[in-house]
Residue frames relative to the residue before (quaternion, step in Angstrom):
aa qw qx qy qz dx dy dz
M 1.0000 0.0000 0.0000 0.0000 0.00 0.00 0.00
V 0.1072 -0.7906 0.6017 0.0370 3.58 -0.76 1.03
I 0.0741 -0.7732 0.6297 0.0122 3.53 -0.83 1.07
Q 0.1583 -0.7848 0.5916 0.0950 3.56 -0.80 0.95
I 0.4072 -0.6941 0.5384 0.2499 3.51 -0.98 0.88
Q 0.2490 -0.7822 0.5579 0.1220 3.54 -0.82 0.99
M 0.8230 -0.0268 0.0819 0.5615 3.56 0.76 -1.06
A 0.0723 -0.7366 0.6681 0.0769 3.47 -1.35 0.40
Y 0.2179 -0.7610 0.5966 0.1321 3.55 -1.11 0.65
V 0.1451 -0.7638 0.6257 0.0634 3.52 -0.92 0.98
I 0.1822 -0.7789 0.5966 0.0637 3.53 -0.87 1.06
F 0.0871 -0.7959 0.5988 0.0181 3.56 -0.85 1.01
T 0.2260 0.7304 -0.6200 0.1761 3.56 -0.96 0.97
T 0.6806 -0.4296 0.3387 0.4873 3.60 -1.19 -0.21
P 0.6453 -0.5383 0.3609 0.4045 3.62 -1.11 0.52
R 0.6505 0.5161 -0.3222 0.4547 3.61 0.97 -0.83
K 0.6902 0.4609 -0.2773 0.4840 3.58 0.91 -0.90
A 0.5836 0.5722 -0.3715 0.4405 3.59 1.13 -0.58
K 0.6381 0.5195 -0.3254 0.4659 3.60 1.00 -0.79
I 0.6496 0.5084 -0.3037 0.4768 3.58 0.97 -0.92
L 0.6785 0.5022 -0.2779 0.4585 3.56 0.90 -0.99
L 0.6062 0.5631 -0.3470 0.4417 3.58 1.01 -0.77
K 0.6766 0.4818 -0.2864 0.4775 3.58 0.86 -0.98
H 0.6629 0.5230 -0.3016 0.4428 3.56 0.91 -0.95
L 0.6973 0.4760 -0.2805 0.4566 3.60 0.82 -0.99
K 0.6379 0.5100 -0.3304 0.4731 3.59 1.02 -0.73
A 0.6310 0.5282 -0.3280 0.4640 3.58 1.06 -0.76
K 0.6715 0.4786 -0.2828 0.4900 3.59 1.16 -0.58
G 0.5964 -0.6187 0.3361 0.3855 3.59 1.30 0.02
L 0.4856 0.6505 -0.4535 0.3678 3.60 1.20 0.17
I 0.3664 -0.6613 0.5984 0.2654 3.53 -1.19 0.59
V 0.1407 0.7834 -0.5803 0.1725 3.55 -0.41 1.25
E 0.1254 -0.8069 0.5764 0.0308 3.57 -1.00 0.85
E 0.4727 -0.6162 0.5472 0.3122 3.50 -1.29 0.52
T 0.2767 -0.7189 0.6029 0.2077 3.55 -1.27 0.30
D 0.6805 -0.4586 0.3610 0.4431 3.56 -1.29 -0.06
M 0.6630 0.4164 -0.2901 0.5504 3.57 1.27 -0.29
P 0.4177 -0.7793 0.4055 0.2318 3.61 -0.34 1.23
E 0.6736 0.4888 -0.3163 0.4553 3.62 1.15 -0.30
Y 0.6878 0.4437 -0.2772 0.5032 3.60 1.28 0.05
L 0.0787 -0.7383 0.6681 0.0473 3.53 -1.19 0.79
I 0.1711 -0.7734 0.5958 0.1328 3.58 -1.18 0.44
T 0.0145 0.7767 -0.6290 0.0289 3.52 -1.20 0.65
I 0.4016 -0.7137 0.5174 0.2484 3.55 -1.26 0.29
R 0.6787 0.3887 -0.2853 0.5540 3.59 1.33 0.13
D 0.5813 -0.5831 0.4297 0.3707 3.57 -1.09 0.66
P 0.2470 -0.8092 0.5168 0.1308 3.62 -0.47 1.17
G 0.4022 0.7736 -0.4341 0.2265 3.60 1.24 -0.34
P 0.7217 0.4492 -0.2745 0.4494 3.60 0.72 -0.98
Y 0.7037 0.4819 -0.2577 0.4541 3.60 1.18 -0.43
I 0.5476 0.6195 -0.4000 0.3954 3.58 1.26 -0.16
P 0.4800 -0.6828 0.4663 0.2932 3.61 -0.79 1.01
T 0.6390 -0.5683 0.3754 0.3574 3.56 -1.10 0.79
E 0.6819 0.5082 -0.2985 0.4332 3.60 0.92 -0.88
L 0.7062 0.4284 -0.2698 0.4949 3.63 1.21 -0.28
K 0.4742 0.7260 -0.4209 0.2661 3.61 1.17 -0.43
K 0.6855 0.4932 -0.2981 0.4450 3.61 0.95 -0.79
S 0.7434 0.3977 -0.2239 0.4890 3.59 1.13 -0.51
V 0.6459 0.4839 -0.3091 0.5031 3.57 1.31 0.23
K 0.1171 -0.7623 0.6323 0.0731 3.56 -1.02 0.86
I 0.1383 -0.7791 0.6093 0.0500 3.54 -0.96 0.95
K 0.0521 -0.7894 0.6117 0.0065 3.54 -0.88 0.96
E 0.2590 -0.7510 0.5919 0.1363 3.54 -0.89 1.01
F 0.0868 -0.8006 0.5922 0.0260 3.54 -0.84 0.99
Q 0.0807 -0.7671 0.6353 0.0387 3.50 -1.14 0.76
G 0.8005 0.3647 -0.2121 0.4257 3.50 -1.33 0.11
R 0.8796 -0.0518 0.0302 0.4719 3.52 -1.02 -0.89
F 0.6695 0.4802 -0.3301 0.4607 3.63 0.88 -0.77
A 0.6252 0.5173 -0.3388 0.4761 3.58 1.02 -0.74
D 0.6282 0.5167 -0.3339 0.4763 3.59 1.02 -0.73
F 0.6170 0.5408 -0.3361 0.4626 3.57 1.05 -0.76
L 0.6646 0.4925 -0.3052 0.4718 3.59 0.91 -0.89
K 0.6239 0.5328 -0.3356 0.4629 3.58 1.00 -0.83
D 0.7019 0.4639 -0.2649 0.4712 3.57 0.87 -0.97
A 0.5900 0.5848 -0.3663 0.4192 3.60 1.17 -0.46
G 0.6606 -0.5665 0.2851 0.4018 3.57 1.20 -0.10
K 0.7647 0.4084 -0.2535 0.4292 3.58 0.33 -1.17
L 0.6844 0.4658 -0.3034 0.4718 3.57 0.83 -0.89
G 0.6095 0.5527 -0.3450 0.4517 3.55 1.06 -0.70
K 0.6533 0.5017 -0.3145 0.4718 3.56 0.97 -0.82
M 0.6424 0.5250 -0.3262 0.4532 3.58 1.00 -0.79
L 0.7470 0.4298 -0.2233 0.4554 3.57 0.89 -0.95
F 0.8208 0.3066 -0.1102 0.4691 3.52 0.86 -0.96
S 0.3878 0.7164 -0.4983 0.2967 3.60 1.21 0.09
K 0.3246 -0.7560 0.5394 0.1795 3.54 -0.85 0.97
G 0.4320 -0.7537 0.4241 0.2558 3.55 1.28 0.02
F 0.1633 0.7985 -0.5599 0.1492 3.57 0.84 0.91
T 0.0839 -0.7741 0.6255 0.0502 3.55 -1.11 0.73
V 0.6586 -0.5028 0.3787 0.4123 3.53 -1.24 0.49
G 0.7692 0.3305 -0.2708 0.4751 3.55 -0.90 1.01
D 0.5045 0.6479 -0.4318 0.3733 3.61 1.24 -0.24
A 0.3559 -0.6840 0.5922 0.2341 3.55 -1.14 0.73
V 0.0155 -0.8184 0.5731 -0.0391 3.59 -0.83 1.01
K 0.2915 -0.6942 0.6262 0.2023 3.50 -1.36 0.42
I 0.3563 -0.7240 0.5522 0.2098 3.57 -0.95 0.89
T 0.2172 -0.8377 0.4962 0.0702 3.56 -0.60 1.20
S 0.8015 0.0688 -0.0733 0.5895 3.61 1.23 -0.12
G 0.6456 0.5189 -0.3915 0.4008 3.53 -1.26 0.39
V 0.7941 -0.3261 0.2342 0.4563 3.56 -1.34 -0.15
Y 0.7689 0.3531 -0.1781 0.5024 3.58 0.99 -0.85
E 0.2134 0.8065 -0.5246 0.1698 3.60 1.18 0.47
G 0.7775 0.3051 -0.2553 0.4870 3.55 -0.90 1.00
F 0.6070 0.5355 -0.3576 0.4657 3.59 1.22 -0.35
S 0.2998 -0.7228 0.5909 0.1963 3.54 -1.30 0.39
G 0.0087 0.8079 -0.5891 0.0166 3.54 -1.20 0.46
I 0.4525 -0.6475 0.5456 0.2798 3.49 -1.42 -0.11
V 0.4579 -0.6706 0.5118 0.2804 3.60 -0.98 0.90
K 0.1603 -0.8037 0.5706 0.0537 3.56 -0.81 1.09
R 0.7940 -0.0247 0.0434 0.6059 3.61 1.11 -0.63
V 0.1198 -0.7800 0.6118 0.0541 3.56 -1.11 0.77
N 0.1825 0.7186 -0.6595 0.1243 3.56 -0.95 1.00
E 0.8028 -0.0880 0.0719 0.5854 3.65 -0.66 -0.93
N 0.7492 0.1981 -0.1113 0.6221 3.55 1.20 -0.68
V 0.4203 -0.6832 0.5340 0.2672 3.54 -1.31 0.03
E 0.2535 -0.7653 0.5765 0.1333 3.57 -0.75 1.08
I 0.0951 -0.8183 0.5667 -0.0165 3.55 -0.70 1.18
E 0.2620 -0.7163 0.6262 0.1617 3.53 -1.11 0.81
I 0.0588 -0.8167 0.5724 -0.0443 3.55 -0.64 1.22
S 0.2886 -0.7053 0.6123 0.2105 3.57 -1.13 0.65
V 0.0297 -0.8043 0.5921 -0.0404 3.56 -0.47 1.26
F 0.8193 -0.2148 0.0841 0.5248 3.55 -0.31 1.31
G 0.7749 -0.3761 0.1674 0.4796 3.55 0.88 1.04
K 0.6703 0.4435 -0.2987 0.5146 3.59 1.25 -0.13
I 0.3702 -0.7210 0.5424 0.2210 3.59 -0.95 0.92
V 0.0483 -0.7842 0.6176 -0.0361 3.55 -0.80 1.15
V 0.1559 -0.7574 0.6254 0.1046 3.57 -1.03 0.80
D 0.0810 0.7926 -0.5976 0.0900 3.57 -0.80 1.04
V 0.4321 -0.6934 0.5259 0.2364 3.55 -1.30 0.43
F 0.0554 -0.8008 0.5961 -0.0147 3.55 -0.97 0.96
Q 0.4368 -0.6239 0.5623 0.3222 3.52 -1.31 0.31
E 0.6544 -0.5388 0.3552 0.3940 3.59 -1.14 0.62
E 0.6287 0.5666 -0.3359 0.4133 3.58 1.05 -0.77
Q 0.6660 0.5071 -0.2939 0.4614 3.60 1.21 -0.47
L 0.7173 0.4448 -0.2219 0.4883 3.58 1.27 -0.16
E 0.1001 -0.7579 0.6420 0.0579 3.51 -1.26 0.55
K 0.4477 -0.6852 0.4995 0.2839 3.58 -0.85 0.92
I 0.2727 -0.7196 0.6145 0.1736 3.51 -1.16 0.71
A 0.4230 -0.6968 0.5170 0.2611 3.56 -0.82 1.00
T 0.0991 -0.7834 0.6123 0.0395 3.53 -0.88 0.99
S 0.0802 -0.7850 0.6123 0.0487 3.55 -1.02 0.74
F 0.2116 -0.7880 0.5696 0.0991 3.55 -1.02 0.81
């Protein structure tokens, strides 16, 4: 499955207002992330309609496409927002690359990487993978 990023929105304001805006936008259901620069936030949906009237004059929103959006995606946070497969503890997964390619396992922990418990020729092995190396297995009960 190939997903191409079309747009990214960068929000600029003071660091204090960025913190307030971050909480507000998340409460409204937007996926929004802080950046390493405290006066900038990034999102993949137009935040304009969700910004409170009292903050509109002190907030600048810039829509980026193409190369800059690719830069943001490659910078990490936007990529995680767009391409996260949403693994949770207990998910059954298939390993699609690396030493254990073709093996299946169970998600044991999720943080920057995903910790998987794998049965390798009768022995239980726990290893860490990146989301790109994993594919969810559909389970039916």
